[in-house]
ZAFIVEX-980488 format. One record per residue (C-alpha): residue in three letters; x, y, z. Coordinates in steps of 0.02 Angstrom, whole numbers, plus 32768, in hexadecimal, padded with zeros to 4 digits. Layout:
! residues N
residuo	c1	c2	c3
ALA	X	Y	Z;
...
This chain:
! residues 495
residuo	c1	c2	c3
MET	7FAA	E5B4	4B62;
GLU	7FAA	E51B	4BD4;
GLY	7F0E	E4F2	4C3A;
LEU	7F63	E516	4CE2;
GLU	7F9D	E5C1	4CAB;
TYR	7EEF	E5EA	4C6D;
LEU	7EA4	E5B0	4D14;
PHE	7F20	E61E	4D71;
TYR	7EED	E6B9	4D0F;
GLN	7E36	E690	4D25;
LEU	7E48	E67A	4DE1;
MET	7EAC	E71A	4DED;
LEU	7E23	E77C	4D96;
TYR	7D9E	E731	4E05;
PHE	7DF7	E747	4EAB;
LEU	7E56	E7EA	4E90;
PRO	7DCA	E856	4EDC;
PHE	7DB7	E7EA	4F77;
PRO	7E4A	E82E	4FDF;
LEU	7E06	E8DD	4FCA;
ILE	7D57	E8A5	4FF6;
LEU	7D98	E84C	5091;
GLY	7DFA	E8E8	50C1;
LEU	7D60	E951	50B3;
VAL	7CF9	E8DA	511D;
LEU	7D7C	E8D7	51A6;
PHE	7D89	E993	519B;
PHE	7CD1	E9AA	51C1;
LEU	7CD8	E930	5251;
SER	7D69	E98C	52A3;
ARG	7D53	EA13	5328;
ILE	7D94	EAB2	52DA;
GLN	7D50	EB5E	52F1;
LYS	7CC5	EB8B	5279;
LYS	7D22	EC14	521A;
ILE	7DB8	EBA5	51F8;
LYS	7D41	EB1E	51BB;
ILE	7CF4	EB95	513D;
ILE	7D9D	EBD1	50FF;
ALA	7DE0	EB20	50F0;
PHE	7D40	EAE8	509C;
LEU	7D52	EB70	5018;
ILE	7E04	EB36	4FF7;
ILE	7DDF	EA7C	4FF0;
LEU	7D3B	EA82	4F90;
PRO	7D83	EAC1	4EEA;
LEU	7E09	EA39	4EF4;
LEU	7D84	E9B7	4F15;
LEU	7D16	E9F2	4E87;
ARG	7DAB	E9F6	4E12;
ALA	7DD7	E944	4E42;
ILE	7D28	E902	4E22;
PHE	7CE2	E96D	4D96;
GLY	7D8B	E993	4D48;
LEU	7D81	E8E6	4CFF;
TYR	7CFD	E927	4C88;
PHE	7D64	E9B7	4C45;
PHE	7DD7	E937	4BF6;
PRO	7E87	E979	4C12;
PRO	7F0A	E926	4BA1;
PRO	7F33	E896	4C17;
LEU	7E7B	E866	4C20;
GLU	7E68	E872	4B64;
PHE	7EFB	E7FA	4B5B;
PHE	7E9F	E77F	4BCE;
LEU	7E03	E791	4B63;
LYS	7E63	E762	4AC7;
ILE	7EAD	E6CB	4B20;
HIS	7DFE	E697	4B54;
SER	7DC3	E6B0	4AA1;
GLU	7E4E	E644	4A58;
ILE	7E27	E5B6	4AD0;
LEU	7D6C	E5B9	4AB0;
THR	7D82	E5CC	49F4;
LYS	7DED	E52F	49EF;
LYS	7D6E	E4D4	4A5A;
ALA	7CDC	E511	49EE;
ILE	7D32	E4D6	494D;
GLU	7D5A	E42C	4998;
SER	7CA7	E414	49D5;
LYS	7C59	E466	4939;
ASN	7BF0	E4D1	49AC;
SER	7BF0	E58D	4988;
GLY	7B84	E5AC	4A23;
ILE	7C1F	E595	4A8F;
CYS	7C62	E639	4A46;
LEU	7BDD	E69B	4AA3;
SER	7C30	E669	4B47;
ILE	7CC9	E6D3	4B20;
GLY	7CE0	E750	4BAC;
GLU	7C77	E6F2	4C2B;
LEU	7D12	E6CF	4C93;
PHE	7CF4	E77C	4CE0;
PRO	7C84	E792	4D78;
PHE	7BE8	E7FB	4D59;
PHE	7BFA	E7DA	4C9F;
SER	7B47	E80E	4C7C;
LEU	7B68	E8BC	4CC3;
ILE	7BE6	E8E9	4C3C;
PRO	7BAB	E987	4BE5;
PRO	7B6E	E963	4B32;
SER	7BE7	E9E2	4AE8;
ARG	7C79	E983	4B37;
ALA	7C35	E8DD	4AFF;
ARG	7C24	E917	4A4B;
SER	7CD4	E959	4A40;
THR	7D2C	E8CC	4A9C;
LEU	7CCC	E82C	4AB8;
VAL	7C56	E825	4A23;
PRO	7CDE	E828	499B;
LEU	7D32	E795	49F2;
GLN	7C8D	E736	49F9;
LYS	7C6C	E75D	4942;
ASP	7D1A	E726	4909;
CYS	7D07	E685	496A;
VAL	7C5E	E65D	4919;
ILE	7CA3	E684	486C;
ALA	7D39	E613	488C;
VAL	7CC5	E582	48BA;
ALA	7C4E	E59F	4827;
VAL	7CDE	E5AD	47AC;
ALA	7D35	E512	47F1;
GLU	7C94	E4AE	47DC;
GLN	7C60	E50A	473C;
ASN	7BB4	E517	4789;
GLU	7B5E	E5C1	4784;
SER	7AD7	E587	47FE;
LEU	7B59	E590	488A;
CYS	7B58	E64E	486F;
ASP	7AA6	E65C	48AF;
VAL	7ADE	E667	4965;
LEU	7B1A	E717	493D;
ILE	7A66	E755	494F;
SER	7A52	E6FC	49F6;
SER	7A15	E763	4A8B;
ARG	7AB7	E732	4AE1;
MET	7B18	E7A4	4A6B;
LEU	7B3A	E84A	4AC0;
TYR	7AF7	E8B9	4A36;
SER	7A58	E8D7	49D2;
PRO	7A55	E85C	4940;
ASN	79EB	E8D7	48DB;
ARG	7A79	E954	48D6;
ASN	7B03	E8DF	48A1;
GLY	7B2A	E874	480B;
TYR	7B93	E7F5	486A;
LYS	7B26	E764	4830;
ASN	7B2D	E79D	477B;
ASP	7BE8	E7B7	478A;
CYS	7BFA	E705	47C8;
TYR	7B8F	E6C2	4738;
ILE	7BFD	E71C	46BA;
LYS	7C9B	E6CF	4704;
VAL	7C4E	E622	46F5;
ALA	7C12	E646	4644;
GLU	7CC4	E678	4614;
VAL	7D0C	E5D6	465A;
LYS	7C84	E56B	460A;
LYS	7C8A	E5D4	4569;
ASP	7BCE	E5C5	456D;
LEU	7B5D	E654	4533;
SER	7AC1	E601	457A;
VAL	7AFE	E62C	4629;
CYS	7AEB	E6E4	45FB;
GLU	7A30	E6CB	45E3;
ARG	7A20	E69F	469B;
LEU	7A61	E747	46DA;
GLU	79EC	E7B2	4740;
LYS	799F	E83A	46D4;
GLY	79B1	E8F2	46FF;
VAL	7A52	E8D5	4760;
THR	7B04	E906	4733;
PRO	7B66	E8AC	46EB;
SER	7ADC	E888	466D;
ILE	7AB4	E7F9	45F6;
GLU	7AFF	E861	4569;
HIS	7BA1	E872	45CB;
CYS	7BA6	E7B5	45E1;
TYR	7B91	E79B	4526;
ARG	7C20	E811	44FF;
GLN	7C90	E7B8	457B;
VAL	7C68	E708	4546;
PHE	7C2F	E6F7	4493;
LEU	7CDA	E713	443F;
ILE	7D20	E67F	44A0;
SER	7C81	E617	44A0;
GLU	7C7C	E569	4458;
LYS	7BE2	E59A	43F6;
TYR	7C3E	E61B	438C;
LYS	7CEE	E5D5	4393;
ASP	7CF0	E5AB	42D9;
ILE	7C83	E639	4298;
LEU	7CF0	E6BE	42EB;
ALA	7D98	E66A	42CE;
GLU	7DC8	E6F4	4253;
CYS	7D9C	E77E	42D0;
ARG	7DFB	E72F	435F;
LYS	7E9D	E744	42FE;
ILE	7E8D	E801	4307;
PRO	7EFA	E84B	4393;
GLN	7E90	E8A1	4417;
PRO	7EA8	E909	44B5;
LYS	7E92	E8B4	455C;
TYR	7DF4	E90A	459B;
TYR	7D8F	E930	44FD;
PHE	7D78	E8FB	4448;
SER	7DD5	E956	43BF;
GLU	7D72	E9AA	4334;
GLU	7DBB	E92F	42B7;
LEU	7D7F	E89B	431F;
GLU	7CD0	E8E5	4332;
ASP	7CC7	E905	4276;
CYS	7CF8	E84F	4259;
ILE	7C70	E80E	42CE;
LYS	7BF0	E885	4282;
ARG	7C19	E84D	41D1;
ILE	7C08	E794	41FD;
ALA	7B67	E7B5	425E;
ILE	7B19	E80D	41C8;
GLU	7B58	E78A	414C;
THR	7B0C	E6FE	41B6;
ASN	7A71	E760	41EF;
ASN	7AA2	E737	42A3;
LEU	7A59	E7B6	431D;
GLU	7AAA	E760	43B2;
LEU	7B56	E78F	4371;
CYS	7B25	E847	4376;
LYS	7B0F	E839	4433;
GLY	7BC9	E815	4444;
ILE	7C01	E8BB	43F9;
TRP	7C3E	E930	4482;
SER	7C12	E9D6	442E;
PRO	7B57	E9F8	444A;
GLY	7B4B	EA5B	43A8;
LYS	7B9E	E9D4	4340;
SER	7B38	E94C	4396;
ALA	7A98	E9AC	436B;
GLU	7AD7	E9C4	42B8;
CYS	7AF8	E908	42AA;
THR	7A4A	E8DC	42EA;
ARG	79FA	E962	427D;
GLU	7A4B	E923	41DD;
ILE	7A19	E86F	41FF;
GLN	7965	E89B	4228;
LEU	795A	E90A	418F;
GLY	79A1	E87C	4127;
VAL	7920	E7FD	4160;
GLY	7890	E879	4151;
GLY	7806	E852	41CD;
VAL	77C5	E8E9	422D;
LEU	784D	E955	41DE;
ASN	7823	E922	412D;
THR	77EB	E9D2	40FD;
CYS	7897	EA17	412D;
LYS	78F7	E995	40CA;
ASP	7903	E9F2	4025;
LEU	7934	EA9C	406D;
LEU	79E3	EAC9	4032;
THR	7A22	EB3D	40BA;
LEU	7A46	EB14	416F;
GLU	79E9	EBB1	41A4;
GLY	794E	EB78	4145;
LYS	7958	EAC8	418F;
ARG	796A	EB0A	4240;
GLU	78D5	EB7E	422B;
CYS	786F	EAEF	41E5;
ILE	789E	EA79	4274;
LYS	7877	EB01	42F4;
ASN	77C8	EB19	42AD;
ILE	77A7	EA5D	42AD;
ALA	77E6	EA4D	4360;
ILE	7771	EAD8	439A;
GLU	76DF	EA91	4337;
ARG	76F9	E9E2	437D;
ASP	7726	EA1F	442C;
ASP	77C7	E9B9	441C;
ILE	784E	E9F6	4494;
ASN	78D0	E97C	4452;
LEU	78C1	E9C2	43A2;
CYS	78F1	EA6E	43E4;
ALA	799F	EA2B	4408;
LEU	79B6	EA09	434E;
VAL	799F	EAC2	4329;
SER	7A3F	EAF1	4384;
TYR	7ADC	EB26	432B;
GLY	7B6F	EB19	43A4;
TYR	7B48	EB15	445D;
TRP	7AAD	EB82	4451;
SER	7A50	EBF0	43D5;
SER	79C5	EC71	43D0;
LYS	7959	EBF7	436D;
THR	796D	EB74	43F6;
GLU	7936	EBF6	4475;
GLU	78A0	EC24	4408;
CYS	7872	EB6C	43FC;
TYR	7879	EB4B	44B7;
LYS	7824	EBEF	44DE;
GLU	7792	EBD1	4468;
ILE	7777	EB23	44B1;
ILE	776E	EB6B	4561;
PHE	76F8	EBF4	4527;
SER	7685	EB72	44D6;
GLY	7665	EB1F	457F;
ARG	7622	EA82	452B;
ARG	766C	EA03	45A4;
ASN	7600	E9E9	463E;
SER	765D	E963	46A0;
GLN	76FF	E96F	4703;
SER	7716	E8B3	46F4;
ALA	772B	E8CA	4638;
CYS	77CB	E92C	465D;
GLU	7823	E895	46A9;
GLU	7858	E85A	45FC;
PHE	78C6	E8F4	45E9;
THR	796B	E924	463B;
GLY	79C9	E9C6	465A;
SER	7988	EA66	460C;
ALA	7905	EA08	45A5;
LYS	78B3	E9CB	4646;
LYS	78AB	EA7E	4688;
ILE	785A	EAB8	45E5;
CYS	77D7	EA30	45F9;
GLU	77B3	EA5E	46AF;
PHE	779F	EB15	4681;
GLU	7728	EAE8	45F4;
VAL	76BE	EA8B	4674;
ALA	76C7	EB24	46E7;
VAL	767D	EB90	465C;
ASN	75F6	EB0E	463B;
TRP	75C9	EB0E	46F4;
ASN	75DA	EBCB	4700;
ASN	7649	EBA8	4797;
ILE	76CC	EC30	47B0;
SER	7712	EBDB	484D;
ILE	776C	EB5E	47DB;
CYS	77C1	EBF0	4781;
LYS	77F6	EC3A	4828;
LYS	7857	EB9B	4850;
GLY	78AD	EB97	47A6;
GLY	794E	EBF5	47CF;
PRO	79A6	EC81	476F;
TYR	799B	EC38	46C0;
ASP	7957	EC72	4617;
SER	78D6	EBE6	461D;
THR	7896	EC2A	46C3;
ASP	7878	ECD2	466E;
TRP	7815	EC78	45E7;
CYS	77AD	EC22	466D;
TYR	777B	ECC9	46B9;
THR	775B	ED10	460B;
GLY	76ED	EC7B	45E0;
ILE	7684	EC9C	467B;
ALA	767C	ED56	464E;
ILE	763D	ED27	459F;
LYS	75BD	ECAE	45E5;
ARG	757B	ED32	465D;
LYS	759A	EDC5	45E5;
ASP	75E7	EE1B	467A;
PRO	7685	EE8A	466D;
GLN	7694	EE89	472B;
ILE	76DC	EDD9	4720;
CYS	7775	EE22	46C7;
TYR	778E	EE9A	4759;
GLU	7779	EE09	47D2;
MET	77FE	EDA7	4772;
LYS	7877	EE38	4783;
SER	7852	EE42	483D;
ASP	7872	ED88	4855;
TYR	790D	ED81	47E5;
ILE	7967	EE27	47DA;
TYR	79CE	EDF5	4741;
SER	7939	EDB5	46DD;
ASN	7912	EE03	4634;
GLU	7879	EE6D	4656;
GLU	787F	EEBF	45A9;
ASP	786F	EE17	454F;
CYS	77DC	EDEA	45BE;
PHE	777D	EE88	458C;
THR	77AE	EE71	44D4;
ASP	7773	EDBC	44CC;
LEU	76D2	EDE9	4529;
ALA	76B0	EE78	44AF;
LEU	76D5	EE06	441A;
LYS	7669	ED75	4455;
THR	75D6	EDE4	4484;
ASN	75F2	EE56	43EC;
ASN	75EA	EEEB	4463;
LEU	765B	EF7C	4432;
GLU	7634	EFDA	44D3;
ILE	7693	EF59	453B;
CYS	7736	EF93	44E8;
LYS	7722	F035	454B;
GLU	7743	EFD0	45EA;
ILE	77F9	EFCA	45B2;
LYS	7838	F06C	45FC;
GLU	78F0	F055	4627;
TYR	7938	F04A	4578;
GLN	78E7	F097	44DD;
TYR	7947	F01B	4471;
HIS	78E7	EF88	44BE;
GLN	7842	EFE3	44AA;
ASP	7869	F002	43F2;
GLU	7892	EF49	43DF;
CYS	77E8	EF1D	4428;
VAL	778E	EF96	43B3;
ALA	77EE	EF51	431C;
LYS	77BA	EE9F	4342;
ILE	7702	EED2	434C;
ALA	7715	EF2F	42A6;
ILE	7763	EE95	4253;
LYS	76DB	EE24	4298;
ARG	7654	EE99	4257;
ASN	76B2	EEBB	41B4;
ASP	7692	EF73	41D9;
ILE	7712	EFEF	4197;
SER	76BE	F081	41EF;
ILE	76ED	F038	4298;
CYS	77A4	F031	4262;
GLU	779B	F0EB	4239;
SER	7770	F110	42EF;
ILE	781A	F0CB	432A;
ALA	788F	F158	4360;
ASN	7935	F0FE	4343;
SER	795D	F10B	4289;
GLU	79C0	F067	427E;
LYS	7939	F008	42DC;
LYS	78B7	F054	4268;
LYS	7919	F01B	41CE;
GLY	7929	EF6C	4217;
CYS	786E	EF67	4236;
LEU	7846	EF9A	4183;
PHE	78C5	EF1F	413F;
ARG	7877	EE89	4198;
ILE	77CA	EEB7	4159;
TYR	7808	EEC7	40A5;
VAL	7867	EE22	40AE;
ASN	77CF	EDC8	40F5;
ARG	776B	EE01	405C;
ASN	77D8	ED8B	3FF6;
ASP	77DF	EDFE	3F5E;
LEU	787A	EE0A	3EEF;
GLU	7846	EEB5	3EAC;
ILE	7844	EEFA	3F5D;
CYS	78F9	EEC3	3F77;
LYS	792A	EF15	3ED2;
ASN	78DC	EFB9	3F0A;
ILE	790B	EFB0	3FC2;
LEU	7971	F051	3FB8;
ASN	78D4	F0B0	3F88;
LEU	7872	F061	4016;
ILE	78F6	F072	409F;
PRO	7959	F115	4093;
SER	7A15	F0FA	40A6;
GLY	79F5	F03F	40AF;
TRP	7A8E	F00A	404C;
SER	7ABB	EF80	40C6;
TYR	7A0E	EF31	40B2;
LYS	7A0C	EF15	3FF6;
ASP	7A81	EE7F	3FEC;
SER	7A3A	EE3A	408D;
CYS	798B	EE42	4044;
PHE	79BD	EDD6	3FAF;
GLU	7A13	ED58	4022;
GLN	797C	ED4B	4096;
LEU	7909	ED38	4000;
ALA	7979	ECAE	3FB9;
ILE	7970	EC4D	405D;
LYS	78B5	EC6B	4070;
ARG	7893	EC2B	3FBE;
ASN	7919	EBA2	3FCA;
ASP	7960	EBE5	3F26;
PRO	7A1D	EC02	3F17;
LYS	7A07	EC5B	3E6E;
LEU	79CD	ECF6	3ECB;
CYS	7A7D	ED07	3F16;
GLU	7AB3	ED48	3E6B;
TYR	7A59	EDEC	3E8D;
ILE	7AD0	EE13	3F1C;
GLU	7B4A	EE9B	3EE6;
LYS	7BD9	EE84	3F63;
PRO	7C43	EDEE	3F2A;
SER	7C6E	EDB0	3FDA;
SER	7BB7	EDBA	4010;
ARG	7B81	ED62	3F70;
ASP	7BFD	ECD4	3F8D;
LEU	7BC2	ECC4	4041;
CYS	7B0E	ECB6	4006;
TYR	7B3D	EC2A	3F8D;
LYS	7BA1	EBD4	4017;
LYS	7B05	EBC9	4083;
PHE	7ABB	EB5D	3FF8;
GLY	7B58	EAF2	3FF1;
ILE	7B93	EB44	3F50;
ILE	7C48	EB7D	3F46;
LYS	7C67	EC01	3EC2;
């Protein structure tokens, strides 16, 4: 648009309300009976308000003017290499500062953001993105990832993974997202991943074949950074796990275990022992797993961290786990109350309940978060305090109370407690876990005498014992061919 046309639209927007304002002033100065004045005032006032404040409801014509303004300032910002100019978009309107934040976020802010990104990308300079957290932006920078989004765009253009390291932690899109967007096209890995880049892939995600290719090369070259570029969280964790197991280090004791289940259990125990939240991520299989939950939960319950500042090194859910661990250390339930409706929030309350040995905290959790898992809170509290009586606090479902009793029985290695369970299947399961934990082959051979009608447990007992002893030869005792083959497969043996 030419400069004169732009000036015309700007003047029109500025001066459109003035005829109405002038009419209103003249109206008040005229000598008309009071009642007519009131009636006329009620008619004119809505029109006046619509003329002035209607500008900030952004009807389509005004959105069109905004886009014109944005195009002009974006061009000017690129030419002057000054991304700060982008924050002036929209200031052609009178009373600009009175625009409601919700309107600004949906209309003005995206234009400002796109302008800043255009300047930063044109200059290939991620520092120009920093204006997106300026106080002049009409939104809360803490709730938006506009700056990170801008950094990622620059990183893609520069094909530079180091830009990803400068992203703000704990904000979406994350550093991991930047890696996944950039590393396949990065100059750093252009030659290493040449083979993988030939694999056809969908537009918005990596194919399984491509991820397998990256994972294989990462493991072959012992390159942990490559694992960060795998989209699937489970496969990324698997890649990191295999490399760390290969190089030994803190996971050296898990290195010689033959089954994935055994390795994951080993890593989980090391993570809990070392209070290492990052290691918990290596326990996952797929997007999430019960062992990952156990790992995070036990770390929160331990309450060993005593400084919130130590949590700044983490992002996403790991940061929340860290903060809740500090809450347990401080015995500060107010941090749990601010956690939101998540599993980790439940663990925070439970950690406080364990620290105080107080079942009332579980009731308080249920009061604060109606969909929280009260039964798990009581069960974990009973287990950690070795107090069977706490299981009686679970009143709504007998099944959950039986589960609580079974866990105490397994912890105490006490068959008599299993016998007190009313549900026959839950009782059998309780007995089975105790017998398996005794790590005795003769028990598995005689399991039918120990657990009446426990046909389904015999083969499972041999499989669990094989994994526990890291000995695939024990799979041979399994009678059902398909179950026996599955047992061998867990050890990487195909029969």
